[in-house]
ZADO-1210 file (C-alpha; in nm, 4 decimals, padded with zeros to 6 digits):
<atoms>
<atom x="00.6307" y="-02.4478" z="-01.5330" code="MET" pos="1"/>
<atom x="00.9241" y="-02.5354" z="-01.3088" code="LEU" pos="2"/>
<atom x="01.0168" y="-02.8261" z="-01.5392" code="ARG" pos="3"/>
<atom x="01.0166" y="-02.5934" z="-01.8385" code="ARG" pos="4"/>
<atom x="01.2391" y="-02.3452" z="-01.6500" code="ILE" pos="5"/>
<atom x="01.4735" y="-02.6301" z="-01.5486" code="GLN" pos="6"/>
<atom x="01.4971" y="-02.7308" z="-01.9178" code="GLU" pos="7"/>
<atom x="01.6158" y="-02.3861" z="-02.0026" code="GLY" pos="8"/>
<atom x="01.3001" y="-02.2329" z="-02.1379" code="GLU" pos="9"/>
<atom x="01.2607" y="-01.8628" z="-02.0691" code="SER" pos="10"/>
<atom x="00.9153" y="-01.7940" z="-01.9304" code="ILE" pos="11"/>
<atom x="00.8003" y="-01.4306" z="-01.9191" code="GLY" pos="12"/>
<atom x="00.4858" y="-01.2465" z="-01.8188" code="MET" pos="13"/>
<atom x="00.2205" y="-01.3268" z="-01.7191" code="PRO" pos="14"/>
<atom x="00.3647" y="-01.6413" z="-01.5649" code="HIS" pos="15"/>
<atom x="00.7057" y="-01.5168" z="-01.4417" code="SER" pos="16"/>
<atom x="00.8381" y="-01.1767" z="-01.3770" code="ARG" pos="17"/>
<atom x="01.1864" y="-01.0545" z="-01.2865" code="PRO" pos="18"/>
<atom x="01.2554" y="-00.9683" z="-00.9160" code="MET" pos="19"/>
<atom x="01.5554" y="-00.7343" z="-00.9225" code="PRO" pos="20"/>
<atom x="01.4674" y="-00.6206" z="-00.5685" code="SER" pos="21"/>
<atom x="01.5774" y="-00.9722" z="-00.4538" code="ILE" pos="22"/>
<atom x="01.8765" y="-01.0097" z="-00.6764" code="GLY" pos="23"/>
<atom x="02.0117" y="-01.0697" z="-01.0277" code="ARG" pos="24"/>
<atom x="01.8563" y="-01.3673" z="-01.2155" code="ARG" pos="25"/>
<atom x="01.5735" y="-01.3766" z="-00.9600" code="CYS" pos="26"/>
<atom x="01.2156" y="-01.4219" z="-01.0662" code="HIS" pos="27"/>
<atom x="00.8599" y="-01.4720" z="-00.9269" code="GLU" pos="28"/>
<atom x="00.6675" y="-01.7555" z="-01.0881" code="LEU" pos="29"/>
<atom x="00.2833" y="-01.7253" z="-01.0678" code="ARG" pos="30"/>
<atom x="00.0872" y="-02.0418" z="-01.0159" code="ILE" pos="31"/>
<atom x="-00.2962" y="-02.0326" z="-00.9988" code="THR" pos="32"/>
<atom x="-00.4636" y="-02.3194" z="-00.8016" code="ASP" pos="33"/>
<atom x="-00.8274" y="-02.3756" z="-00.7560" code="GLU" pos="34"/>
<atom x="-00.8528" y="-02.1638" z="-00.4438" code="ASN" pos="35"/>
<atom x="-00.5199" y="-01.9765" z="-00.4183" code="ARG" pos="36"/>
<atom x="-00.2612" y="-01.7886" z="-00.6118" code="ILE" pos="37"/>
<atom x="00.0906" y="-01.9186" z="-00.5357" code="TRP" pos="38"/>
<atom x="00.4238" y="-01.7577" z="-00.5975" code="ARG" pos="39"/>
<atom x="00.7638" y="-01.9304" z="-00.6242" code="ILE" pos="40"/>
<atom x="01.0633" y="-01.7077" z="-00.5975" code="VAL" pos="41"/>
<atom x="01.3521" y="-01.8622" z="-00.7808" code="TYR" pos="42"/>
<atom x="01.6989" y="-01.7774" z="-00.9129" code="ARG" pos="43"/>
<atom x="01.8503" y="-01.9048" z="-01.2329" code="ILE" pos="44"/>
<atom x="02.2092" y="-02.0146" z="-01.1712" code="ASP" pos="45"/>
<atom x="02.4352" y="-02.1735" z="-01.4341" code="SER" pos="46"/>
<atom x="02.3965" y="-02.5195" z="-01.2699" code="ASP" pos="47"/>
<atom x="02.0642" y="-02.5034" z="-01.0897" code="ALA" pos="48"/>
<atom x="01.7296" y="-02.3376" z="-01.0348" code="ILE" pos="49"/>
<atom x="01.7421" y="-02.2248" z="-00.6729" code="VAL" pos="50"/>
<atom x="01.3984" y="-02.1819" z="-00.5092" code="MET" pos="51"/>
<atom x="01.4088" y="-01.9247" z="-00.2336" code="ALA" pos="52"/>
<atom x="01.0399" y="-01.9131" z="-00.1286" code="ALA" pos="53"/>
<atom x="00.6924" y="-02.0547" z="-00.1977" code="VAL" pos="54"/>
<atom x="00.4000" y="-01.8569" z="-00.0566" code="PHE" pos="55"/>
<atom x="00.0350" y="-01.7791" z="-00.1155" code="SER" pos="56"/>
<atom x="-00.0034" y="-01.4360" z="-00.2551" code="LYS" pos="57"/>
<atom x="-00.2795" y="-01.2247" z="-00.0998" code="THR" pos="58"/>
<atom x="-00.1839" y="-00.8753" z="-00.1976" code="THR" pos="59"/>
<atom x="-00.0532" y="-00.7046" z="-00.5149" code="ARG" pos="60"/>
<atom x="00.2849" y="-00.6342" z="-00.3710" code="GLU" pos="61"/>
<atom x="00.5349" y="-00.9025" z="-00.2641" code="THR" pos="62"/>
<atom x="00.5618" y="-00.8566" z="00.1139" code="PRO" pos="63"/>
<atom x="00.8876" y="-00.7083" z="00.2353" code="LYS" pos="64"/>
<atom x="00.9410" y="-00.9937" z="00.4790" code="GLN" pos="65"/>
<atom x="00.9301" y="-01.2462" z="00.1767" code="ILE" pos="66"/>
<atom x="01.1869" y="-01.0311" z="-00.0083" code="ILE" pos="67"/>
<atom x="01.4132" y="-01.0119" z="00.2969" code="ASP" pos="68"/>
<atom x="01.3766" y="-01.3865" z="00.3618" code="ASP" pos="69"/>
<atom x="01.4732" y="-01.4620" z="-00.0018" code="CYS" pos="70"/>
<atom x="01.7795" y="-01.2383" z="00.0074" code="LYS" pos="71"/>
<atom x="01.8930" y="-01.4047" z="00.3313" code="ARG" pos="72"/>
<atom x="01.8341" y="-01.7608" z="00.1954" code="ARG" pos="73"/>
<atom x="02.0162" y="-01.6996" z="-00.1276" code="LEU" pos="74"/>
<atom x="02.3076" y="-01.5376" z="00.0567" code="LYS" pos="75"/>
<atom x="02.3296" y="-01.8467" z="00.2833" code="ALA" pos="76"/>
<atom x="02.3027" y="-02.0733" z="-00.0222" code="TYR" pos="77"/>
<atom x="02.5842" y="-01.8910" z="-00.1970" code="ASP" pos="78"/>
<atom x="02.8049" y="-01.9035" z="00.1109" code="GLU" pos="79"/>
<atom x="02.7474" y="-02.2814" z="00.1590" code="ALA" pos="80"/>
<atom x="02.8215" y="-02.3326" z="-00.2119" code="ALA" pos="81"/>
<atom x="03.1405" y="-02.1339" z="-00.1847" code="ARG" pos="82"/>
<atom x="03.2514" y="-02.3317" z="00.1201" code="GLN" pos="83"/>
<atom x="03.1785" y="-02.6592" z="-00.0484" code="ALA" pos="84"/>
<atom x="03.3719" y="-02.5591" z="-00.3532" code="GLU" pos="85"/>
<atom x="03.6698" y="-02.4652" z="-00.1337" code="GLN" pos="86"/>
<atom x="03.6624" y="-02.7931" z="00.0495" code="ARG" pos="87"/>
<atom x="03.6428" y="-02.9803" z="-00.2831" code="GLY" pos="88"/>
<atom x="03.9371" y="-02.7882" z="-00.4210" code="GLY" pos="89"/>
<atom x="04.1761" y="-02.9024" z="-00.1484" code="ARG" pos="90"/>
</atoms>
């Protein structure tokens, strides 16, 4: 599934759903394993697929802590990318 997303394929329900509560272009990918249901929260950027979290889903709702962690991680990623761009532009 991740490879298909990296290749530009748009994957919708039931495998991937938008997560606007985390941010624009954010989605939750659903992966079923033998014994668990996994989720990968990712964001589609113009130059990358940024994975913000991988977790085992045990409830219907995405836990608030996961949402908050994803927001924090993506903000840190964006800040690091902005700083790298500024250093490269000197």
